N, C-alpha and C positions, 0 to 999 in steps of 0.2 A: 288919716294915715300918719300924720305927724306923731301921734301918740305911739303908733307901732314902731316908728323909727327910734323914738325916745326909749321905748321898752327894750329894743335891741341893744341900744347903747348901754342901758343900765345892766343888761345881762352880761355884756362884754366886760364892763367895769367890775362887776361882781366876780366874774371868773378870774380876772386879772388879780384882784385883791386876795382871792382865796387860793390862787395858784392852780386853778383847774383848767382843763383843756375843753375845747368845744368842737364838735362835729357839726358843720353847717348843712342843713337839710332844707330843700324847697319842695319840689314835687317828688323827690326820691326816686326818680326814674333812671338815674345814672349811678346808683349805688354800686353797680358792678364794675365801674371804671376806677382806675387807680389801684393803689394797694388797699388792703383791708383797713377799715376805719378803726381807730383806737377804741377798744371796748371799754376803757376806763374814762373816756371823755364824755362830757355831757352833750346834749343836743340843743343846738340853736336853730329853731324853726323859723324860716323866713317865708313859708308858704302862704301866710296871710297878708303879706306885704304886696298887694296886687293893685292893678288898675292902670289905666292910661292917664298920664299926667298932662301931656300936651301932644297934639297931633296937628300938623300943618300940611295937608295934602298938596297944596300948591308949592310949598317949599321942600317937599319930599323929606320931611323930618318927623320922627316919632320919639317921644320920651315916655318910658313906661317904668313902673316899679319892677324890681328884679324878680318878684314872685309871680308875675303875670304869666299865664300860660301861653304857649305858642299858638294854640287854637284861638284864643281870644284875640290875640294880636292879628292873626291872619284874617279873622272874620271882620275886624274893623277896617283893615286895609282893603279887603275885597269890595267893600261898599263904595270905594273910590277907584276901583280898578287898579289897585296897587298891591305890591307883594314884597316879601323879604327875599331878595334875589340870591342870597347865599343858601336858600333852601334848607332850613333847619330840620334835623331829623325829629320825628314824632316818636319818641321812645315810650310813649304812654300818654294817657289823657292829661296827666298832671305835669307834663314836660314844660319847664319854665324857660324864659329868656335868660335869666341869670345863670341857670345851670348849663344851658347851651353855650353861653359865652365862656363860662368858667372852664368848660370841657373843650372849647374851641372846635365845636362840631359844625361842619358845613356839608352840604349835599352835592349832587353830581355836577352842578354848574360852577363849582368853586374855581376852576382854572380860568373861566371866562367872566364870571360875575364878581369874583372876589370872595374872601372868607368872611365869617362873622367878625373877625378881628379887623378886617379892612373897612367894615361898614359901621363900626362903632365910633361915634363922635365924642362921647364923654360919659363919665360915670360919677355917681356919688357912692361913697364907700366909708364904712366904719372901720378904722384901723384897730390895731391891738391895744392902743391907748384909749380907746373909746371915743376918739375924735371923729366927727362926721364931716368928711372932706369932699370937695368937688374937684374933679379933674376934667379938662377938656371943656366942651360946650355943646352947642347945637348947630354949629356951622364949622366947616373945615378950617377957616382962617383962625379959629380959636385954638386949634391944636398946634401949639408951638412949644419949643423947648423939649423937655423930656416928655414923651407921650406915655404918661403913666396909665392912661385908660387901657391901652393895648397890652400892658403887662399882665392884665387880669386874664387874658385869653390863654387857656391851657394851664393856668395856675391851680386849678381845682380847689379854689377857695382858700388857698394857703396864705394869701396876702391880705385878706380882709373880707368883710361882709358887704357885698354890693347891695345898694338899696334902690338906685335908679340907673337906667341905661338910656342914652340917646343914640338913635340909629338913623342912618340913611335908608330910605325906602325907594322903590322904583316902580314905574308902571308895568303892568303885566304885558307880555308880548301879544301882539295881535294874532299871531298864528304859530302853531307848533306842529312839527311832524318828525317822525322817527323812521330811519332807514335801517333795515336789519339784513344781514347776510351771513352765511356760514363762513367760518374762518378759523384757522388754528391760532393758538395763543401766540406762537412765535411770529406768525404773520400779522396778527392784529396789532401788536405794539407799534411797528413801523407804519402800518396803515393808518392808525388813529393819529399818530404824530404828523403824518403827511397831510391828512385832512385838517387837523387843527391849525396847521401853518397857513392854510389858504384863507383869503379874506372873505369868508363866508359866515353866515349866522349860526355857527355851531355852538351849542350850549350843553352838550353831553356826549361823552365817548366812553363806552363801557364794553367789556368782553366777559362773557360767562357762558358756560355750557356749550362751547364750540360756536358761538355766534357773537358778532360784533354789532353794537347798536350805536348809531349816530343820531343825536337829536338836533334838530334845527328849530330856532325860535327867533321871531322878530317880525318885520313887515311881511305881509302875506306874499307879496311879489317876490321878495328875496328868498323866502323859504321855498316857494314852489319852483323858482328858477333853479335853485341848487338841487332840489330833489329830482328834477328832470335831468340834471347833468350827472349826478353821482349814481353809482350802482347801488342795488339793494331794493328789497321789497318794502313797501310802506307798512309799518306795524300798526295794526288796529288796536285801539284802546291803549295807546302808548303811555298815557298818563299813569295807568295802573302799574306798568312796568317800572317807570322811573320813581314812582312813589315807593315801590317795594325796595328799590336800591337806597333811596333816601332814608327810609325808616327802618332799614335792616330787617325787612319782612320777607325778602326773597328767600326761597327755599335753601339757598346757599348758606344763609345765616341761621337756619333753624337748628335748635338744640344747643346745649351747653356741654355735652360730653367731650367734645373735641375742642381744644383751645383755638381761639381766633386771634391771629397775629395781623398787625397792620404794618406794612412796609410803606414808608414815605421816601421815594427814591427819584432819581432822574427819570424823566418820562421815556427816554429812548434806551435806557439801560437794559441789558439782557436780563431775562427773568432768572432768579435764583433756582438752581437745580435741586428742588425739593420734591419728595414724593408726597402728594396730598392734593387737595382741591384748591383752585385759585379763582378769584374774581378780580378783574383788572378795571379800575375806574380812573377818572380824571386823565384820560388819554395816556395812561401808563404811570402817572405820578403816584397814585395810591393803589396799592396791591394788597389784597386780602388773602391770607393763607390759612386753611384749616388743616391742622395736623399736630401731632405730638412732637415737640422739639425742645431743645435747650436754648435758652436765650443766648448763652455764650457761643453757641454754634451759629446762630442766625445773625448776630451783630456784625461779624466780619463780612458776611454776604451783603448786608445792607450797606456797609461802608463802601464796599467795592462797587455797588450800584449808585453811589453818590448820595446816600441818605441814612435813615435810621429805621429801627424796628421796635415795636412795642407790643406787649401782650394786652390786647384790647379787651378780651372777655374770656372767662374760664381759666383753667390752669391754676397754678399756685400763686395766690395773690398776697402771701405773707412775705415773699421776697421782693426783689426789684421787678417792676413790670415795664418801666420806661427804659429806653436806651441809655446805657451808662454814659456819663458826662466826663470830659477831661477835668483835671483838677483846677485849671484856670476858670472854667465855667462854673464849677462847683463853688469856687470862692465868690464869684460875682452873685450867684443865686443866693448864697448865704447872706451876703451883705444887703441885698434887696429885701430878703425876708426879714432881716433884723431891723431894717428901716421901717417897714410896715407893721411888723408884729414882733417886737423885741422879746416878748415873753413866750413866744411860740405857742400861742393859744389856739390858733385856727387850724383845723384839719391836720394835726401833727402826723407826719409820716405818710400822708395820703399820696403825695406825688413821688417822693423818694424817702427812703428810710433815714437819710441823713438831713432831711429838711423839715 
C-alpha cells in the first residue's frame, strides 16, 4: 500500500505542476453531496487504498486506510463484539470511511455517542504540495494543539487526500429496545427532549409519520427497567427501522424529485412553518424537510431556530448548497484552504463556490 500512497503523491504533484485540478473519488457513493463537481478537473481515485493497518481491540483503537469500506470495518469489529458508535450511513456497498469522515456523516446515535468527528484520533493526509503528513495519533493524549484531524470532517475533500484514519471504537451494547407511540410533530419535539434529559440509556430519538421512536441501548437491566417505566409499545425488529434511518433508506427519503433539506438547529426550537414532509432526528437537533423551497427563504428560519440549513440532496447543485457564511468565517476558511492546498487543486468549488 506504500506504493499506492506514493502513486497518489505523484498524481498530486503532477496536477500541481501542470495547473490541473483533481476531484477526489473513493467509493463514489456521496457524489450527490455538495455542489456539482468541476467537469474540467481530473479524477484522483483513492478507492484502491484499502485495508486495516492496525486494530487493538483491548485498547479500542482502529487504524484503516481511507478507501476501506464501512462494511469491511464493521465486519472486523463485529468479530470482537465492537462497533463504530457514530453509526456511519451505508450509502452503498462501496461507502468508505474516508468519504464518511469527509462528509461528516453520523447516524441516529450521534447526540449520545458522538459524531465521526468526535471519534477520529488522527489522520495521514497528502496536502496540495504533495507532502504526506501525519496529524494526531492513536490515543487521545496525542491530540494536542491545533486539532488538524478534525478539520477534515465536513470539508468534502477540499483540504487534502486522506490516506489513513485512526478511530476510537466501542463495545456493542448488551441489549437494545425501541418504544414507539403516536404523537404529533409539535408534541414530539418537547417529549424527545424531556426523555433525552433523563439519566437513562437512550441512544435514539426520532419522529416520522406521526410516531415517535425512542431507542434504549446498554445493560439489559437498565434497558428493561426504563422500558417498563416509559410509555410506548415495544417495536418489533427495531434494528430494521433504525437502519433505514441511518442509511437514508426509509420511505421518507425515497426519490430525488423533491429536494431534501437538512436543518441542524437547537433541539427544542419550534419547527419551521413549511408545507412539506418532515422527519425529526437526534431528539430535534437534525430535521429533514422534503419540499421545493429557496435557500434564501430557509436560512432565516434556520437562524431563528439556532442553526443552519443545507440542501442535502436534489435541487439545483450548481449554486450554493451549504448555509451562507459570514465574511469573517469565509476569511478563516480561505486561509485554512490556502495553508493545506495553496494551488486550489482538491475538489474546487465542491463545498462553496468561493472555496
